[in-house]
N, C-alpha and C positions, 0 to 999 in steps of 0.2 A: 318247779320254780314259778312263783307268782300264780300258782294254781288257784288261789282263792279269788282271783279276778276273773270276770266273765270273758268268754271268747268274743272276738269281734265278729260282726255280721257282714254279709256281702255288701258291696258298694251299691248305692242307688244310682239310677241312670241320669237323674236330673242334676243340674248344675248347682253347686254351692250349698253347703249346710249353713244353718243359722249361726251367727256369732254368739258366744256365751255372754258377751257384754251387751247390755241394753243399748239400742240405737244402731246396732250393726257395726260390722268391721269394714271400714272404708279402704283397707289396704288393697292396692291395685293388683290385678293379675292380667291374664290374657283374655278373659271373658268379662271382666269388669275393668274398664279403662278409667284412668284418672285424667280429668281435664286440667291441663296446665296452661300457662300463658303462651307456650310455644306449640300448642296442639295437644292432642290426647297422648297419654303415656300408657304403655303396656309393660308389665313385669313378667318375664318368662322364667319360671322356676327351672333350675338346672340342678337336680339333686347331686350333691357332692361336687358340683362344678364340672362334671365329666361330660364331654361332648365328643362324638365321633365326627369326622370331617363332613359327612353328608348332612348331619343335623346342623353343623356350623354353617354350611352352605345355605340351608333353609332359613336360618336366622338372618343372614345377609340379604337374601331375597325378600324376606318380610320387611326388613328395614328400608330397602330401596323401593319396594313396591308401594308400601303404605306410609312410610315415615320420612325422616330427613336423611336416611341412608347410614347414619352412624349408630354404633352399638355402645351402650354404656354398661360398665360392670358395676355391680352393687357390692355392699359390704357383707353380703351372704353368698357371693359367688354366683349370683344370678345375672340375667341380662335384661336391661331396659331398652325399649324402643321408644323414641320420642318423635314429636312432630307428626303424629298420626292423624289422619282424617277422622272426623267424628263418626262416620258411617262405615269404618273399615272392619268393625268387629267380626262380622260373619266371615269375610274373606280371610282375615288373619287367623281366626280359629281353625278354619278348614285347612289352611296351609300348614299350621303347626301340628294339627292332628295327623295329617298325611305324613309328616316327617317323624312322627312318634314322640313329639315333644309335649303332647297333651293326652296322656293315656287315660285320664279320668276327668271328665268335666266337673264332677262333684268335688274333686280333691285338688284342683289345679293351684289353689292358693295355700294348701296345707302341706305341699311337698317341699318344705323348707328344711333341707338337710345340708349341713356343711361337713366336710371331711378333710383330714390332713392331706394337703395336695402332693406331698412327697412320699406318701405311703407306698411301700413296696419298691421304691426307686433308689433308696440309699441305705438299704439294709434293714429298714423298718418293716413291720408287718403290712401286707396288702389288705386293703379294706373293701375291695370290690364285692366280695360275697356279702358282707354286711350291708353295703349300700344297696345292692340289688334286692336283698331280702327285705330291708326296712321300707324301701320305696313301694315294693309290692304289697307289704302288709298295710301300709298307710292307705294306699289306693283301694285295698280290699276291706277297709273298716268303715262301716256306716257312721260310727261315732266320730272317727277322725275327720270326716268332712266338715265337722263343726269347729275344728281347730281354727284359731285366729290366723290370719296371714302373717302375724308377728311371732307366733309360736315357733321355736327353733329346736331341731335335733342336731347333735354334733357327734361325729365319729372320729375319735382321736387315736392315732397309731401308737400312742405312748409318749410322744415328745412334748405334749402339753400345748400345742399351738392352738387348736380349735377348742380345747378345754378352757382356754383363757377367754373365750368369747362370751361366756356367761349364758350358754344355751339353757333351755328349759329341761331337756333330757340329754345327757351325755353318756356315751359308751367309750371306755378307754381300754385299749388292748393291753393285756399284761400276761404274756406267756399263753398257756392253755386256757386262761380265764379272761374275764373282762370286768371292769368296774363300772357300775351304774351310778351316775350322779343325778340328783333331782335338783334343779335350780343351781344356785351358787353356794349351797352349803358345803361344809367340810366333810359331812358324812356321806360315804358311798357304800355300795354293797357288791361283794364279790360273787360272780356267777360264772358258770361255764360259758366260754366264748360263743359256742354254737347257739346258746339261748339268748344272746344279747339283743338281736333285732326284735324278737317278740317281746322281750322284757321292756324294751324302749317303747313299743307301741302300747303295751298294757299300762305303762306308767303314764303315757299321754292320755289314755282313756280315763284312768283314775283321776288325773288332773281335771278333766272336763266335768266329772261328777262332783269333785270338790269345789269347782268354780261356779256351780249352778246358782247359788245364792248370792255370791259376791260379784258376779259378772266380770271376773278377772279374765284378761286375755293371755297372761303369762304367769308362770309360777311366782315370779317376784311380785306380782300384783295381788296375790292372795293375802288376806289378813294373817298375821304371824301365827295365830293359833291354828288356823286352817292349814297353813303350809306345814307346820310341825306335824299335824295329824296325818297329812298326806304322806310325808316322808316316813313316818312311823308305820303307816299301813303298808306302804310298798316294801319297807324293810322287813316287816313281819312275814311277808309272803316271798321275800327274795332270799339272799344268801347272807354270808357273814359280813358284818359291818366293818368298814375301813375308814379311818379318819385321815384325810389328806386335803390340805387347803387347795382351792382352785388357783392355778397360776395367775399372777397379776398381769403379766405381760407375755404375749406370744412371741416365740422365736420364729419369725416369718422367713419364707424362702428368700435367699438373696439372689439378685439377678446374676446370671452367669451359667456356667456348666455345673451340673451335679455329677460328681466324679467318684464318690466313695461312700462308705457307711456314715450316715448322719452328718453330711457336710456338703457345702457348696465350695466351688473353687472358681477363680477368675478364668475367663475364656482365653487361656494361652494355648499355643499349639501342643504343648506337652500334656496338659490336662484334658483338653477337649478330645483327644484321641480315645479316651476311655469313658466318655460321658454316657450316663444312663438317661439323662434328661437335660433340658435347658429351661431356664426361668427368665421371664422378662416382666418388668413392671410397666404399667400403662399410665402415662401422665394424666392425672385426674380421672382415670378410669374410662376415658373417652377414646373410642377407636374409629378411625375412618374406614370406609369400605376397603381401601387398598391395604391398610394394616391388617384388617381382619382376614382378607383373602390371603395375604402372605403367611399369616400364622396357620391358616387352614391348609394351605399348600405344603407348608413345612411339616405339619402333622401327618398329612397323607403320605409324604415321602418317607417318613421314619416310623414312629410308633403308632400312627393312625388314631391318635387321641389328643384332645386338649383338656386341660384341667384349669378351670377358672378358680382363682383363689379368693378368699374373703378379704384380701388386702389389695384388691383390684390389680392383680397380676395374673399371669398365665404360665402354666408349666406345660411344656411339650415333652412327653416321654419319648425315649429312644427305643432301642439302642441306636447310637449314632456311629457311623463308620469313621474311619480315621480322617480327621480334619473336618468331618461333617458338622460337628457342633460349632466349631470356630467360624465356619462359613455361614451357618445359619444365623449365628449371633451377629456377625458383621452385616448381613442383609437386614436383620430386624433393627439393628441400631441405625442403619442408613434410612430406615422407614420412620424413624422418630420414636422408637420404643426404648425403654431403659434396659440395658444389658449388663451394667456393672454397678456395684454398690456405691461407686464414687460419683454417680450422676447427681446433680443438684436437685433433681426431681424426687430422689429417693426419700420416702417418708412424707411426701406432701400430698394432701388430699383436700377436697372441697365438695360442698353440695353443688347443685346445679346453679344456684344463685339467680340474680337478675340478668337477662330479661325472661329466663325460662320459668321462673317461679314468682307469682304475684306477691308472696309473703316476704320475699327477700328484699332487704334494704340496700343491697349493693351487688355489683358484679364481682363476686368473690373469686371467681376463677381467673379473671383478668388480674385482680389484686394479688392472688397467690403466684401467678406467673411473674408479675413485676417484682415480687419480693423474693423469688428464688435466688438462693446464694449458696454458700458453702454447705456441705452435707451436715445436718444436725444430728446430735446424739438421740434426740427424741423426735417422734413423728409430730407433724402439725396438721391440724384440720381447720379449714376456713368454713364458717357457716354464715349464711345470709340473714339468719334470724335465730331466735332463742330455741327453735325446735331442734337444731343441729342434726338434720336428717343425714343418716349414714355415718355418724361419727365413730371413731375407733373405740376400743376398750383398753383397759390397763392404764399405762402412763403415757400421757401425750400433752401437747400444747394446744389449747383451745382458743381459737380466734373467732370472735363473734361480732358481726356488724351490728351497730346500734344507731339510733338517731343522732348521737353525738360523736360518732367515730367508731373505733374498734376496741373491744374489751378482750384482753389477753390473760389467760390463766393457765397454771400448771395443774393438770389433773393426775391424781394418783389413785386409780380405782374409784372408790366412793368419796375420796377427799379431794378438795380443791383449794389451792393456795389463794390468798387475796389477789384479786386481779389488778392489772395495770390498764389504764385507758389511754389510747393514742387517738388524738383528734386528727382531722383530715390532713395528714402530712405523710405522703407515700414513703419518703426517705426515712422518717422516724418510725413508721410502721415496720418497714423491712428490718431496720436495725433492732427494734425491740423484739420482733419475732426471732431473729437470728440469735440474739442473746438468750432468749428463753429456751431455745432448742439446744444450745451449746452444752 
């Protein structure tokens, strides 16, 4: 399978491969910090969002020692540390290396892997072996060190949640096989499940070769003819073609207790007694030290694992003893985390906004909080400028700060409805957003 593609080479010891796009890839990492208005920013890659409590402790130490103490979840299940001192790079890298969070300096920005956060917890296939194998293969490939910090792998347990994120290379579990998708196209290729991680790496290496002339960072950036040739080449070396559209909207984990095959349930005493995991959402993805410590302690008491989701939530696997899930959810709710789907914060997201970002035209986090109301059918994302950093995928309500107010539009994949503009009137803004989400 994919035998026509060359094997990967051992990893170099030096940090950072060259970006395939001219001018370099400025995506932040832990060795390349980004300067923001509130200090330097580090993005720590957490493949699959999976953390054990000891590594979670190390992240909190890093945030408190070098930054503002808070931990920010990203739309790829990674962690950002903000408010860092400009000269903290060496100490931060040493701390993260000692904790096992920086296994390869050359690949620290290439370890972008999202995975279905409920995999193996609700009757779906477990993805741990795939995740371990793919991360190891990426860190062992000299070519993969040149992947952009934006290039994304996705491991989907078959429910379509992370397949909906539009990754560059996606593996989807399907019985004894898996499906390999390149970019967002409908065509996939069926291969034995055990060959999936290596096929994903070889597809990424093939992308890098295809991108040499175009300077593309992601599969979607390739010219149409080059992208078609890439998919054809991978298909010729892979397995049987399968045509299946990428899901437009992800079915994300609902806050509460995970109690049975492919479903969540509210945290009642009756259901929590059989919980295999609990899920919480994090308002605007921003965690205080006390919240992070409580989550870490909960994980250490039960399943000894945290799973950060691409929707700025956290799954704590169990198993939970009788009443344990209900107690844990009560404690997490008291700490300010979202533990039921009925929370007004459900589906609300925002970029960092002003004053943390110099490009932002508004304090969109404060505005999002002021506009929180009844739970909407659609997620809403507030952006301080046209870049829309961290915005969701699929169907959502887009709120963008502009010099003349806020522009609100309904996004459906690649389509966008005509926008409505609300000038500086907080009450009208909240009402318009609520109506759009309904």
